[in-house]
TIKEZA-414092 format. One record per residue: residue in one letter; x, y, z of N, C-alpha, C, O in turn. Coordinates in steps of 0.001 Angstrom, whole numbers, plus 500000, padded with zeros to 6 digits. Layout:
% TIKEZA-414092
AXYZXYZXYZXYZ...
//
This chain:
% TIKEZA-414092
M501084498906500245500060499992499883500976501202499879501949501317500624E500525502234498840501165503421498766500305504391499603499098504549499420I501092505070500605500397505822501220500960507510501087502136507816501284I500140508265500806500402510190500468499927510769501270498776510568501658Y500819511773501790500358512593503087500716513588502468501792513860501935R499264514432502595499334516025501780498978517083503398497898517348503926E500166517405503728500172518671504825499030519758504533498912520092503354A498239520302505405497502521369505357498284522585504737497694523280503910E499492522861505065500458524259504963500823523994503765501201524930503061S500798522476503170501701522415501706500561522526500370500854522561499175R499094522571501022498368522512500151498692524190498833499424525075499275G498068524382497345498041525366496744497107526496497625496210526188498410S497530527818497307496346528595498086495942529812497165496576530153496166F494889530370497601494407531730496748493699532393497827493013531809498666E493931533839497751493269534539498820492977535950498212493880536395497503N491998536632498353491535538018498154490415538447499178489892537817500097E490259539487498802488890540306500124487764539677500125486788540222500641W487669538539499611486318537496499994486237536219499960485208535565500138L487548535714499680487738534542499218489118533504499948490182533465499331K489032533079500661489865532114501056490349530313500529489815529351501081A491120530186499717490818528762499224492380528079499303493512528557499229R491836526702499495492987525740499505492722524827499170491640524290499412Y493899524213498303493748523312496873494641522332497007495862522484496974S493897521035497201494694519660497342495365519510496256496513519069496324F494806519833495070495509519069493497495192520318492766494208521007493036S496256520662491606496437521449490508494992522401490691494005521892491222F494974523828490198493483524456490261493815525581489696494778526185490169S493260526015488802493571527718488496494949528179488335495822527704487608S495005529168489119496403529637489011497250528465489523498235528142488860Y496977527863490545497757526886491081497913525716490281496939525069489895Q499153525399490002499419524069488961500908523571489734501872524246490095D500682522318489801501850521590490220501778520249489628500822519563489992P502603519740488787502869518307488231503084517002489166503141515888488646E503212517195490680502847516378491662501643516050491962501186514957492295W501004517350491790499318517172492541498473517541491587497864518608491669T498296516501490312497110516869489689495612515991489859494523516563489799T495736514807490035494476514103490310495245512822491120496389512379491214F494030512541491592493974511050492761493073510168492179491899510388492478G493330509027491271492487508384490839491622509211490001492073510158489356Q489888508740489991489525509420488920488972511076489682488265511832489016M489430511454491162489170512797491767490022513748490639491113513370490214R489488514836490270490573516144489696490382517136490892491452517672491180V489594517438491477489822518929492091489412518399493636488533517540493710L489953518833494705489389518968496208489992520361496667491184520654496764N488849521170496935489001522506497084488117522769498478486936522528498731H489357523457499400488837524042500742488265525581500432489112526311499919D487117526111500637486783527351500134486015527880501648485162527334502348Q486673529060501765486119529898502804485589531033502050486376531585501281V484235531541502143483788532785501279482981533522502375482305532918503208Q483111535023502311482902536440503224481146536121503177480794535104502579P480389536753503633479209537149503570478753538139502683478992539345502616G478194537541502152477535538283501056478148538177499300477864538859498315Q478968537153499459480146537084498170480042535981497367479092535322497790G480637535352496242480625534205495844481167534556494468481717535584494072F480836533332493800481235532981492181480086533436491494478931533222491860A480468534142490376479816535320489566479144533743488579479794532732488846P478281533584487817478179532531486846479223532192485436479590532907484503H479438531008485729480391530288485270479833528922484680478861528326485143S480516528554483697480181527255483121480783526111483371481844526243483980H480321524514482986481368523686483467480477522729482230479388522874481675A481692521599482145481001520395481125481862519271481562483001519417482007D481029517730481353481632516735481856482892516789482998484121516754482936M481878516894484074482589516637485219481323516425486389480230516982486291E481525515952486960480929515515488361481174516251489522482045515871490305I480552517200489719481064518221490853480076518235492345478941518707492416I480618517780493142480209517675494817480711518629495222481854519054495055T479372519253496120479848520227497273479325519807498612478158519434498729Y480035519850499483479992519478500897479870520792501837480850521535501891V479033521019502373478890522476503248479406522015504807478837521146505468I480344522615505157480950522607506561480048523307507196479220522829507972E480167524543506885479625525767507962479268527056506954479980527545506077G477958527428507370477216528435506758476549527766505807476395526556505974A475978528448504538475069528151503734475786528660502343476753529417502428I475263528203500973475689528526499831474189528723499087473140528184499439E474334529394498270472784529703497281473680529245495961474866529376495657H472317528537495216473012527867493832471869528355493047470750528595493501R472311528497491640471598529035490717472102528617489351473175529028488910D471381527869488752471906527367487634470898526921486485469782526439486680S471533527186485167470976526969483640469438525801483465468545525719482622M469701525183484512468773524075484511467391524987485320466218524802484996G467643525549485940466321526187486620466413526140488485465672526660489320H467306525523488602467800525519490206468097526588490662468956527273490107R467460526999491792467566527969492886467213527512494355466136527538494951E468840526956494867468543526350496058469612526615497097470782526698496723V469397526710497968470150526959499381470879525614500025470100524885500640V472262525180499973472747524617500323473177524765501800473966525704501902R472900524094503099472930524540504277474410523776505034474847522872504322S474886523912505800475854523100506465475090521679507131474240521587508016G475727520711506368475080519014506888474674518726505741474083517647505699E474800519539504311474015519068503377474994518788502375476087519327502545V474815517926501174475483517790500281474733518173499256473506518204499168Q476039518637498028474556518755496698475749518342495642476934518670495693I475074517517494664475800516815493446475315517719492098474196518227492044M476212517832491134475993518390489680476793517923488452477738518481487895S476221516838488187476681516075486789476375517449485541475331517825485008A477989517985485399477614519155484249477249518371482838476579519090482096G477500517228482369477231516598481322477722517478480366478839517892480676E477265517946479243477152518350477952477097520146478440477227520956477523G476961520527479467477631521672479913476433522463480611475332522242480106V476460523210481521475537523984482620476085524890482797477282524726482564Q475786526060483182475922527447483775475451527376485453474448526868485955H476324527924485934475653527932487654476509529285488155477460529871487638S475817529504489284476960530794490394476508530084492038475599529277492237E477087530446492670477493529714493970477525531347494718478236532250494278Y476738531473495744476924532774496732476646532603498102475777531753498295N477094533125499099476892533018500083475937534052500703476279535187501036P474742533550500818473377534504501106473097535173502140472184535993502235S474117534761503242474115535371504508474841536769504633475877537057504034P474321537393505284474946539036505746476348538842506752477474539340506744T475694537922507542476822537829508453478315536480508636479502536400508950E477200535688508195478086534089508457479011533881507442478716534211506293L480042533402507688481021532963506559480455531397506290479959530565507050L480758531389504871480306530022504182481876529254504047482907529719503561E481658528054504603483392526897504464482846525908503801481821525408504264L483363525445502666482925524004501969484050523513501653485082524182501714F484017522340501289484521521469500017483900521093499233482870520430499353Q484605521583497934484173521264496860485079520219495797486289520439495737I484574519220495060485143517846494760484877518026493361483803518440492924W485851517714492682485338517064491269485615515601490663486675515007490861V484909515257490159485295513865489484484955513872488143483952514383487645F486292512980487311485682512663486082484828511901485963484784510978486776P483726511994484811482758511094484591483075509752483757483999509629482953E482334508983484030482372507597483217482274507882481742482973507343480884V481103509006481482480608508967480137480569510331479717480025511035480567K480964510967478680480923512415478692479611512932477686479156512305476729G479239514015478105477970514360477573476993514250478205476974514397479428G475793513917477361474507513995478232473578515033478872474148516117478989P472271515022479338472123516056479545472703516313481160473039515287481752P472844517692481941473511517865483178471857517265484177470673517199483846R472637516922485506471785516218486761472180517122487743473270517660487554Y471381517504489033470976518125489859470515517192490986469568516407491025G471591517546492027470684516648493560470917517080494674472013517632494585Q470479517178495862471020517843496824469968516821498494468886516238498435K470565516945499283470310515842500543470824516445501931471925516978502071H470246516348502540470558516689504127470614515542504739469886514584504481F471666515584505768472329514481506570472204515109507934472899516095508180P471303514583508930471351515412510148472747514876510800473287513772510732R473103516027511428474426515657512520474310514897513406475081513940513481D473342515093514309473083513992515294472650512831515094472440512077516044E472385512386513549472226511380513251473331510098512695473141508904512459R474639511044512615475807510430511540476474510766512761477564511130512321R476537510882513979478046511014515002478428509789515365477542508941515259G479513509406515777480311508171515975480384507316514386480763506161514578R480174507547513213479937506412512086480155507412510887480106508639510800L480452506247509870480228506891508630479675507228507865479634506234507139E479089508037507350477800507921506703477797507782505365478799508425505056L477251507294504188477560507061503069476715508270502335475522508264502638M477117509289501437476558510437501161476141510196499633475006510077499173V477448510157498936477336509942497329477749508536496880478467508049497753G477589507804495977478037506912495171478016506674493536478075507717492885P477959505740492967477773505536491811476412505550491058475500504926491599V476131506240489766474634505676489558474581504086489590475618503434489474G473484503553489734472809502645490232473320501530491533473104500335491729D473996502447492182474349501777494185472619502757494474472258503918494285D471994501564494982470653502162495590470934502339497056470101502937497737K472109501841497640472316502460498980472840503965499162473011504634500182A473078504323497490473856506052497984472634507232497529471946507305496511P472689507965498564471556508747498509471620509848497339470708510608497009L472933509756496778472992510976495540473993510189494987474815509554495646Q473913510236493618474782509391492420475207510362491698474475511342491554V476449510316491096477328510230490133477685509517489192477558508306489376Q478261509984487843478470509110486541479817508532486898480540508573485903Q480534507914488133481746507370488112481669506556489312480804506629490185Q482792505675489253483053504536490359483521505328491287484749505417491280F482842506076492272483072507056493710482248506929494430481054507081494172Y482702506640495432482164506827497035482502508425497918483639508894497852L481763508910498449481824509902499363481055509753500744479841509867500913Y482094509453501762481394509332503107481951510436504279483105510849504398G480727510792505131481204511939505938481546511257507336480786510321507587G482150511415507940482105511097509317482550512430510411483239513439510261L481966511996511274481515512779512724482012512041513929481296511139514365L483267512338514586483600511389516000484079512439517112484681513510517043E483547511662518190484045512567519510485436511989519577485953511076518933A485944512846520627487487512200521057487488510987521830486894510689522866G488429510243520966488311508753521540487566507694520706487949506524520702Q486484508118519990486088507436519123486659507232517860487316508108517297G486391505856517270486817504939516206485728504574515141484506504586515286V486521504223513958485548503706513323486098503013512060486710503646511201Q485848501628511975486402500837510765485572500882509433484349500771509352H486704501118508120485868501017507003486750499910505913487937499626505750Q485670499561505404485850498762504123486177499108502851485087499215502290P486912499313502176486588500165501086486537499478500128487271498496500019S485543499874499080485442499050497843486365499434496831486730498530496079L486849500640496635487993500673495407489444500831496192489778500639497361D490233501323494870491699500909495301492209502057495698493330502079496206H491509503135495540491996504739495990491237505133497325490064504763497350V491674505782498382491098506264499198491785507635499727492955507706500106W491043508503499697491599509923500360490885510054501327489776509531501217L491235510864502796490598511358503817490953512667503787492113512937503476Q489963513789504125490278514913504040489819515563505377488593515666505340V490369516079506638489848516706507673489564518224507695490356519167507708A488279518202507697487494519730507901487987520374509447488394521532509548R487876519401510660487873519899511642488488518783512614488378517584512353G489143519265513752489779518257514345490716517923514164491425518594513414S491281516578514813492637515418514198491907514256514461490967513927515184L492649513743513637492740511979513172493948511246513579494983511878513786E493901509739513738494796508970513677494091507863512595493088507152512540V494935508096512012494572506953510596496420506115509779497351506704509230E496243504726510057497181504064509320498672504631510060499680504793509372G498658504831511156499858505252511956500012506761511579501043507140512134R499625507463511103499292509024510977498881509617511673497771509204512010S499339510918512401498553512176512757498132512886512118498994513517511507L496634513300511788496258514490510595495169515443511443494194515132512127K495618516430511181495283517799511775494119518442510672493835517977509568M493626519487511243492671520231510509493029520869508940493481522012508870G492804520079507725493202520923506490494385519681505838494763519801504673D494857518611506641495472517563506390494706516799505519493481516830505630G495376515947504456494936514979503519495894513558503767497109513534503963L495191512688503712495820511303503618494937510494502377493754510195502215G496558510271501387495635509354500436496255507671500522497419507472500868L495561506826500256495848505425500430495690504707498978494591504726498423K496845504054498355496425503343497489496743501548497408497747500838497363F495578501384497419496330499816497663496270499040496410495512499268495468E497442497784496524497962497367495398497187495690495174497487494940494245S496442495455495958495602494198495726494283494242496489493843495217497098T493663492930496354492308493241497058492350492686498117491308492838498754S493352491900498771493687491320499833494335492278500787494328492030501993E494859493294500336495664494802501012494258495324501406493865495500502559R493657495514500416492422496657500478491265495872501366490543496706501914N490953494767501611490169494042502391490398494028504139489590493763505028K492079494492504220492499494387505795491621495719506533491564496019507725G491060496288505503490370498077505898490898498732506369492082498541506090L490724499866507302491144500950507599490510501215509317489341500913509560S491004501530509914491110501760511303490952503452511638492042504024511605I489910504239511917490307505399512136489825506245513216488604506368513311H490535506819514006490431507297514919490531508642515319491496509301514931A489441509276516231489629510435516787490743511092517825490578510680518973S491579511803517708492459512513519051491359513384519742491209513293520961E490627514181519031490020515203519488488543515300518739488819514906517606P487189515595518750486222515933517708486500516456516636486779517638516431A486424515417515746486674515674514448485657515578513232484843514659513315E485602516251512315484473516152511060485607516187509679486325517119509316F485473514974509162486268514837508178485414513859506846484378513305507215V485750513700505666485377513203504723486294512082504191487501512295504309L485836510701503516486265510050502941485974509553501791484882508988501737L486866509590500448486400509357499035487246508172498732488441508208499024E486789507259498241486814506387497130486893506528495843485830506830495300T488017506381495017487950506353493818488993505611493203489037505507491977
//
């Protein structure tokens, strides 16, 4: 098994008067040939958006876009006719397909918006764009991993994208732990809050850890994840 550690401070960054962004992989003006993709995952951004600010209308095509809201809320408008607010504890998916335009804003006049945005290459290009959104109550998912996103056709996945890809959300109190049996050969953990112990590594807020399994038997050993302090994180399989 290959282990890849991405310390929070080593990520790419961008900052202006309304946006503070950290990039786990090459994005926009941050380009690093050593950090371009992980399996089918192309982008993992950690954004903080000031009140009343956001991203003006822009276009996407042939990308599966997932937004996990950590804090605050984001207002989404798109050319499919959706005008939705996605709040903390909610996840949104948008299959861009043959093309879609959207905007993203922090609608609050006072509260900070914080989110993960994840882009995944689709298995098949083109087709009509799709939208989905779901609330995952925090009180119901403490102490375990919650499956939030999976591939189209997986009935266990509340939200579905056009790729062999899974997103789990984790909320653990200090001292709590979970075991996880991956289905795919690439696993990435990204810490939003607190700290974790994974495969002998200590991860703090903003840190990421990638695991590449070289055999099914190696993957079948599973993962052990423990919280050193109250932690929120996502686990991504690709």
